[in-house]
N, C-alpha and C positions, 0 to 999 in steps of 0.2 A: 515478538515475531510470531506470525500466524502458525498455528499448530493444527495437525490433522484431528478431526473430530469423529465421533461415532465409535471409538475404540472399545468403550465399555459395552455398548450394545452388541458389537461384533463378538466380543469375548463371551458374553452370555449366550448368544446364539450358538457359537461353536461348542460351548460347554453342554448345552442342551442336546445338540446333535450327537456329541460323543456319548452322553448318558443314554439317549434313546437307542443308539447303535449297540451299546453294551448290553442293555436289557434285551434287545432283539436277539443277540447272539446267545444269551443265556437261555431264553425261551426255546430257541431252535435246538440248542445243544441237548436240552432235556429230552426231546423227542428223538433226536438223532442217535442217542446212545442205544436205544432199543433197535432202531432200524439197521444200524451198522455193527451190531454185535458180532456177527460171524466174521466179517472182514477184519474187524479189530483183533479178534482172537488169532486169526491167521497171520496178520501182520506182526503182532506182538511176538509170535513164535520165530520170526525171522531175525537173523543177525543184523544189528545196526549199531553204528557208533553214536547215534543221537541219544541224548538223555531221554529217559522214559517220559518225563513231563513234556518235553518238546514234541515227542512223537504223539503223545496224547492230544496235545493242542492241534497239531497238524491234522490228525484224524478227524477231530471235531470240525475243523474248518472245511476239510474236504467233504465231509458229510453234509455240511450246510450248503456248499456249492452244488453238490449233487441234487439236494432237495430243490434248490432254486431252478436248476435246469429241468427237473421233473415237472415242476409247476408250469414252467413255460411250455413244455411239451404238451401237457394236458390242455392248456389254454389254446395252443395251436390246433390241436385236434378238434376242440369244440368250435373254434372259429371256422375250420374247414367244413364241419358238418352244417353249421349255420349258412355258410355260403352255398353249399350244395342244395340245401332246402330252399333257399331263396331263389336259386337258379331254376330249380324244378317248378316252383310256384310261378315264376315269371314265364317259364316256357309254357306251362299249362294255360296261363292267361292269354299268352300269345296265340295258342291254338284256338282257344274259344273265340277270340276276337276275329281271327282271320276266317274261321269256319272251315279250315282245311289243314291238312298235316303239313308242317313246315320242315324243311331240311335241318339237319343238325347245325350247319353253318349259319342258317337264318336265325335259328333259335338262339344261338350264341350271340349273334349280333344284336338281336332284339333284347336279350337279357342284359347285355353289356350297356345298351342304350338306356334301359330302364334303371339299371344300377347307377349309371352316370347321373340321370335326372334326380334320383334319390340322394346321391352324394351332394349334388349341387344345392338341393333344397336344404340339406343339413348345414352346409357351409353358409348359405344365405341367412338361415336362422341364427347361427352362431355369430355371424358378423353383426346382425341387427341387435343382438343382445349385448354386444361389446363394442358398439360403434364409437365409444369415446376412448377406447384403449387401442393404441397403435403399437404393434411390436417393433422393437428396435432392429429385429433381424429381417424386416421387410426391406428389400433393397432393389435397385435396378439390376437388370440382367447384364448390361454391358459395362465396360470399365470407363470410369471417369478420368479425365486428364488432370492430374494434380502433380505439379513438379516443384521440387525444392530448388530455389533460386539462389538464396544467400544465407549464410550463417553469421550471426553477430555475436562474437565471442570477446569478452573483455572483463566481465564481472568476476569477482572473487567468491561469490556465494550465489545461492539460488535466486532466480528472478521471479518475482511475484506477479508483476503486471507489465503489460505492453500497450502502447498507444501510438496513434499516428496523428501528426499535426494536421489541423484543418485549414491552415493558411500557407502561403508560399514563404520560404521554401518548405516543401513537404519532407519532414524528417520523422524518424522513428524514435520513440522514447521508451526506456525500460527502467523499472523500479526494482531494486535488489535488496536482499538481506545484508549485503555488505555495506549498508548505510549510504549508498550513493544512487544517483539516477544518471543515466547516460543518454545522450542524443546521438543518433547514428545517421550516416548517409545510407539511404536505402539501396542505391545502386552499387556502391563500392564496398559497403560493410565497414567503413572506417568510422571510428568514434569522433564526433565533432565537438562535444562539450560534456563536461562532468560537473554534476551538482553535488557538493559535499556539505551542505548546510545542516543536515540532520545528524543527530547523534544516536539514532536508532535505526532499525530496519526501515527501509522505504517500501511501503506496502502497496502504493498505487501511484499512477501518474496520469494526468489528463491535460490536454492542451486547450488554451483559450479559443473560443470560436472565431475570433477576428484579429487578435494580437499575438505577438511572439512572447507569450507568457505560458508557464507551466505550473500546474497545481499538483503538489505531492503530499501524500499522507504518510505518517511515520509512527513507529513504535515509541518515539519520544513524546507522545501525547500531543503533538502539534501537526498542523498542516501548513505548508509554505507555498507562497506564490513567488515565483522568481522569473526574471526576464532573461532571455537568451538571444544572442545574435550570432548566427552561423553562416558560413559560406560553403556551398556544396562543392566538392571536388569534381574533377572531370571523371566521367564514368569509365570503368574498366571494360575490356572486351568481355562479351557474354561467355558464361561457362558452357562447357560441352554438355548439351542436353541429352546425349546418348546414354549417360549414366543416370539420368533422372528416371526413377521408377514411378509407377502409378498403379492405383487399384487397390484390391482388397487382400492380396495374399503375399505379403512381404515376409522376408525371413526375420524371425525374432532375434533380438540381440540381448546381451547381458548388461547388467548395471555397471560392469567393470569397463565397458566400452565408452568412456567419457573423454571429452576433449582433453588434449594434452595441456599441461600447465605452461603455456607459452608466456614470454614476457608481456607485461601489461600493455596492451595496445592503446589504452586511454591515457598513459602517462604523459604523452606529448601533446594532448589536446587541451584547450583552454579550460580552466577550472573556475566554477562559480561557487563562491564560498558563503554568501549571505543572501537571504531572501529580501524581496521588496516588502512583503507582508508576512507576518507570522500569526496564524489563527490559533489562539490559546483559550480553551475553556474546558476541555475534556479532562477527565480524571483517569483515563486509561488509554490503551493503544488506539490510535486512529488508524483504522483498517482500510478506509477508502474515502475518497473525496471526488466531487464532480462540480462542474460549472452549471449554474442555471442558465436558461436561455437568455441571451444578451450579454452574459459574462460579467455582470456587475455584482452578482452574489454567488456564493459557493456553499455547498452542503457537505458535511463530513459525517462519517459513521464511526462509532467507537465501541470498544469493548466495555465501556462504562454503561452500556445499554441505552444510550441516547444518540440522537443525530442532531447536529447543530446547523443552523442557517446563519451565514455571516454576510455582512457587507464588506466586500473585498477592499474597497478604497479606504475605509476607516478601521477595518479589523474588528468592528463591533459585532457582538452576538445579537442577531435579530430575533431568532426563535430557537428554543430548545425543544426538540421533538421527543417526547417520552411516550412509553406504552409497551415497548418490547420487554419480555420477561427475562431474556438472556442476552448475551453479547451479540452485537451487530456484526455482520460479516461483509456487507457490501451496501453501496448506495448508487443510484443511477437517476439521471434527470431526463425528462422528455426533450427531444430535439427542438420542438416548436412551441411547447406550452410550459407553464410554470407548475409542473408536476414532478414529484419525487417518489421513488420507491426505495424502501430500505428492507433488507433481508436480515435474518437473525438465526441464531442457534435454537430459538424457541419453536422452530418448524413452521414459522409463518413469514410472510412479507407484507408490508403495509404501504398503502398509497396515500401520499400527502398532497393536498391541493392548495396551492398558493395563488390561484388565479384571482380570487377575491381577497384583498388584504384583510378584510374583517372576518373571513371565515376560513378555517383551516380544517376542512373535513378529512376524516381518516377512515379508510376502508382496510379491513384485515382479510387477507387471503389465506385460507387454511386448506390443506390438501396434501402436504408432504408429511412424512413420518420421521424425518430426521432434519438435521441442519439445512436450512436454505442457504446455499453458498453464494448465490447471486440471483438477481432479478433485473431484467433490462427491458426497456421500451422498444417497440417496433413501430412501423408506420401505422397510422390510424389509432385504434383503441385497444391494441393488444400488448400484453406483457408476457415474456417468457421467463420462467423460473427454473433453476437447477438446484439439485439437492444431493446430499450425501446418501439419500435413500435410493440412489441410482436411477432416478427418474427426472425427466424434464417435462414441464407442463406449459402449455400455451393457454393463456387466459384472455377473455374478453372483459374489458374494464366495466362494461355494462352488466355483466353477470358474474358475480363473485362466487357463486355457490359451487360451481364445478368447472373444470377446464374444458376447453373445446378440443384439445388433443393431448395425449400423454405418450411420451417416448420412454421406453424402458431399456436400460443399458446394463452392462455387466460390471460397471465400476462407478465409484462416486464421481460426481460432476463438480468441476471447479468453475472459474469465472467464464461464463459463456458470452458470446458476442453474436449479433445479428447483422447480416448484410442487408441493410434497409431496402436498397433498390431491388435486389433479387429475392429477398425474403428467404435467405439461407442462414441456418443456425450452425455455428461452430461450437462443438462440445469438447473441451479439454478434459481428460480423465486422469484419475490417480494411477491407472495402469499404463500410462505413457501413450495412450492412443488419442487421436484427434479425429472425430467423426463429424460429417456434415449431414444435416437434415433439412428438409423443407418445413414450412409452417404447418403442413398437415401431418407431420411426424414420419414421413417416408425417408429412409436413409438414402443419401445420394452418393456418398463416397467415404472412404477412410484414407486419411493421409498416409503416404508411404512411411514405413518405419523398418529399418534393417540395420545391419552392422555398419553400413556406409552412410546412412542418413537418418534423420528423424531424431526425436528426443529419446534419451536413454534413461530418464527418470521421470517422475511425476510432472505432467504438463499443468501449469498453474493458470494461464490466462491466454486470451486470444484477442485479436483486433483486426477488423476489416478495413481496407483502404480501397474503396470501390472504383476510384478514378485513376489509380496509379498504373502505368503501363507495364511495370516490371513485376512488382509483387502486389497482390491484392488481399492476402491473408498473412498475418503474423501470429506466431505462437511463442510462448516462453515457458520455461520449466525449471525444475530444481537441478538440472544438469548445467546450470550457469550460462545457458545460451538462449538466444532468441533466433527464430528461423523465419525467413520470408518464403512464401509459397506463391506459385502462380496457379490459380484455379480457373479452369476453362468453364466459366459460369454458363455461357450459352449452351455448351455441350451438355452440362448437367441438366439444364431445364429441358433440352431436347430429348435426352434419355428418359426423363420422367414421363 
């Protein structure tokens, strides 16, 4: 079963911060003892129930706080003097240019205008020097319309992946650590079928491009291809949208607010117990699998540091893709070309080209500093990669040296997904947030999360359904539920 990565690096960073903070306090305390000698003597003479060691520590800390405020006060005075000097110089320049004495109000206006021009020049220079870095805190001024439509509850453990069928009937698929995969009615939230053929965690699920087939990857070191036949139930009345919140400022909720353990809603749905085809060649957990264009071949990614390309009809191994130095975390295929990207804990992702049967060129993309949790294709020649280093990068396949955009976030990124038609990236985070960005790296929205709705634990994956009228974004998480969202995409693009 997949585990969180980067814990060792985080521990080392936290340890270094604590050590640096401790040294800073000791250095400051050595000088504070002389400065606060008189107040210390006065306070020590007062009656107190606190132990002397505690009082001494408090005095040292208060002295340090006082010193910090004093430094800020001095800096403030210096800045004020600099501003006054600048205003005087600007006022003098204004008088010389006009050849006449200006009123105080005119001088203030002219100085303010010149200062504004200087500030704008500095901003332009800064932006030019950091044109390839886009802050994740850059967002639109108005609120986007993001509504929770349906919750899909029925798994007994965390859900690692979510996917939407590409053929009729359009159903939702979820892959769970409870060793099962479930198919759902998007409109009603009812489970339609359960796949129980794996004996390990089901780590990913993908639907065939033209047939009612599903491909699942598992911790039992295999990937299964299985057929389903479902009938959609009649849709239920729409939920009251008055309780659907949207925007950026939702009330935070606790990990304790998890769905109640209701009776298993999937117990009465049909069960599929055996696959049509079992893909066996890996020596470790199969963490992800995907169909190549056309659906005749499939690629798998494993913790044994390899990716395998299979002929689905014969179950034969066509190619074993080696080169990564550590465990693979994800794989993705191009929607229209025979291209594959694989991501790994070795901080890289690789592009594999199968368009020419005799040539399998490999390109290595380096730019992340921690595990690359996923890399996915978009329209054209772009790839979007997400990492535990809290960044998302947009790449041009024709230029591997540097990304064309970088999104910086406050939490590790899990399996990302791109709305191809609208070019919107959905980012699920370890901190339970789901944020939407455009391909330029500008944040469009954050999905609502409060005590009444949203994920209550780590969000593991996401999937867009661009043509579905009810839900067009689905997310899944370690809180054992998947959620269907309605995103007003035209409104998002208009706001931008």
